[in-house]
C-alpha positions, 0 to 999 in steps of 0.5 A, spaced: 562 487 502 556 484 505 550 489 507 545 487 513 538 490 512 532 489 516 525 488 514 520 490 518 513 486 517 510 480 515 505 480 509 505 480 502 508 487 501 514 485 506 515 478 502 516 483 495 521 487 499 525 482 502 525 478 495 527 485 491 533 485 496 535 478 496 536 479 488 543 482 491 547 476 493 551 481 498 545 483 502 544 479 508 536 480 511 534 480 518 526 480 519 521 482 524 514 480 524 508 478 528 507 471 525 512 467 521 512 468 514 515 462 510 517 466 504 520 471 508 523 467 513 527 463 507 530 469 505 532 471 512 539 470 516 535 471 522 528 472 524 525 476 530 518 473 531 514 479 535 510 485 535 512 490 529 510 496 534 515 493 539 520 498 537 525 497 543 525 490 542 526 491 534 532 496 535 535 491 540 535 486 535 537 490 529 543 493 534 545 486 536 545 483 529 549 489 526 544 491 521 546 497 517 539 500 514 532 498 515 526 498 510 519 499 514 513 495 511 507 497 515 504 503 517 503 501 525 510 501 526 511 508 523 506 511 528 509 507 534 516 511 532 520 505 530 524 510 525 525 515 530 528 509 535 532 506 530 535 512 527 537 514 534 541 507 534 545 509 528 540 505 523 538 509 517 531 507 515 527 507 508 521 510 512 519 516 515 519 518 522 513 519 527 512 526 525 512 525 518 508 519 518 502 523 520 501 524 513 498 517 513 497 516 521 493 523 522 488 524 516 486 531 519 494 533 519 494 531 512 488 535 509 490 541 514 497 541 511 495 541 504 490 546 505 495 551 509 500 550 503 495 551 497 497 544 495 492 542 489 488 536 489 485 537 496 477 535 496 472 539 501 473 536 508 471 538 515 474 535 521 470 533 527 471 531 534 464 531 537 458 526 535 453 531 535 456 536 530 458 531 525 451 528 525 448 535 524 453 536 518 452 529 515 444 530 515 444 537 513 449 536 507 446 536 500 450 530 497 454 524 498 460 524 503 466 520 505 466 518 512 473 517 515 476 515 522 482 520 523 487 515 525 489 508 521 484 504 519 488 498 515 485 500 508 478 498 511 475 504 515 472 508 510 464 509 509 462 512 502 455 514 502 451 512 496 456 506 495 456 503 502 451 507 507 445 511 506 445 518 511 443 514 517 448 509 516 453 514 515 451 518 522 451 511 525 458 510 523 460 517 525 457 515 532 461 509 532 467 513 531 466 517 537 465 523 533 473 523 532 472 523 524 474 527 518 468 528 513 469 529 505 466 530 499 465 524 495 469 523 489 467 520 483 472 518 478 477 512 477 482 511 482 489 510 481 496 509 485 502 513 484 508 511 489 515 514 489 521 513 493 523 520 497 530 522 500 527 528 503 528 532 497 528 528 491 522 524 489 523 518 484 516 515 481 514 508 480 509 505 475 502 507 476 498 501 479 490 500 480 488 496 486 481 493 487 478 493 494 471 489 493 471 482 495 468 479 489 468 479 481 465 485 478 467 490 484 461 487 488 461 485 495 465 489 501 471 492 501 478 489 503 485 490 504 486 489 496 484 483 492 489 485 487 492 490 482 495 491 475 500 495 471 501 496 464 508 496 460 508 504 459 507 505 466 501 509 465 494 507 465 489 509 459 484 513 463 490 517 466 492 522 461 499 525 461 496 532 464 493 528 469 499 524 471 503 530 471 498 534 476 498 528 480 506 528 480 506 535 482 502 534 488 506 529 490 512 533 489 509 539 493 507 535 499 515 533 499 517 540 499 512 542 504 514 537 509 521 539 508 519 546 509 516 545 515 522 542 518 520 535 518 523 532 511 519 526 508 524 520 507 521 513 505 516 511 500 510 516 499 504 513 496 499 517 493 492 514 492 488 519 487 481 519 484 481 521 477 475 526 477 472 531 472 476 536 475 483 532 474 486 528 480 484 529 487 488 526 493 484 520 497 489 519 501 497 519 502 500 512 505 507 513 508 509 506 505 508 501 499 501 499 498 499 492 499 498 489 493 501 495 489 508 493 492 508 486 489 507 490 482 512 495 482 518 491 486 517 485 481 519 490 475 524 493 479 531 492 475 535 496 479 539 493 485 534 495 491 539 495 496 543 501 492 536 504 492 535 504 499 542 507 500 541 512 495 535 514 499 537 514 506 544 518 504 539 523 501 542 523 494 537 519 490 536 520 483 532 518 477 538 514 474 538 510 481 531 507 479 529 503 473 523 498 472 522 493 466 517 496 461 512 490 462 505 489 465 504 486 471 497 483 474 497 481 482 492 476 484 490 475 492 488 468 494 483 469 501 480 465 505 473 463 504 468 467 508 473 473 507 473 479 509 467 478 514 468 471 517 474 468 514 475 460 515 482 459 518 487 453 519 485 450 513 490 446 509 491 449 502 496 446 496 499 450 491 499 447 484 504 449 478 505 456 479 508 456 472 512 463 471 508 467 476 512 470 482 509 467 489 508 472 495 506 469 502 502 473 506 497 471 512 499 464 511 502 459 516 506 453 515 505 447 519 510 440 517 511 443 510 503 444 509 500 451 508 494 453 512 490 459 512 489 464 517 484 470 518 487 475 512 489 475 505 493 468 504 498 469 498 498 472 492 501 471 485 504 476 480 504 475 473 509 479 468 508 479 461 509 484 455 502 485 455 496 485 460 493 479 457 500 475 458 501 477 465 494 476 467 494 469 464 500 467 468 497 470 474 490 467 473 494 460 471 498 460 478 492 462 482 487 457 479 492 452 481 491 452 488 487 447 492 483 449 498 478 453 502 480 460 498 478 464 493 480 470 488 478 475 483 478 472 476 477 478 473 483 482 476 487 484 470 482 482 464 482 487 458 474 487 460 475 490 466 480 495 464 475 497 458 470 498 463 474 503 467 476 507 461 468 507 459 467 510 466 472 515 465 469 517 459 462 518 462 464 523 467 468 527 463 
């Protein structure tokens, strides 16, 4: 029997979602995106081009299409209440409602919830709604801070003292935010991502992934939405001990329990961005959806029927036996337009050569008369899969290097050299 599933979003993350769903031949996919993603469009029975936050129009499209469930990719539609409206129309969603999505969309809500429920891993923080008070605190603080907008930032809104800005720069950034910000202690360590499927009660974790935000090789340059990521065959990372992993997983489980206890059960993808510090894992942030690029790593490894995972999740009977990932390594490399992220060159043609065994995921790219053209954000990604990190990296790098046009990528992502550097850094701070 055919199953109709709606996918909201048009980036690389949503192409990975759509591809995973398309592995079941009985699934009919309906898509909503702001721009036509050629990879998603080819896998979809029908496509609605429009604002991903136009929840009324999307609900109408879903209802008229006879959609039975929906997977929400980006965070902006969640904040706009897309899950609330779709579920009112009888369409269950893999994604939290507007209230539960505040874990991502309102950083002050997240921190105050963690503090109120005694959840571990919460850094020291202060919430401000006044420019002068924020300025006085920053200037008087003995040490470095992270300056964050309270709301959504697209993964690019954080400024770290000692890394991105000095004290004066931090004050100027706080002033640019109008005084509505959260200030936290700077966390020192190694970042890692733990994503999980959550049905409101049960949590099933996915393989650990590490993302790379800096634009240039050697972790240099401005922050981006993510230039690439990798995972290992054992689904762990060598600088995250078994004890650290269990602590991070426990934090995620405590968050799910706290949200349920508040009467706002969390259902969807819970993304925990952690910093592994000398004191163990601390929460940088929670996201209310798959990461991008991390979704491409984990969904490329998913061996279970993704449509069945969606069904179990929305029905509230998810279990570890419902989800299975291949014991392989993955490396994801994003290609981005020249000048990205500050002055990206758009509208230029590019050609994909021999991608070999790599999986290709389209992101912010346009197809005109059969030719791909760059837009203003990340263009496309390649995922290599292998028995070892080296094998996966070679596949991803070969595919990325085959592309001709005004784009670039980080050749060092997924290399053993970069991983060893991460491990040495972790050993130095312990």
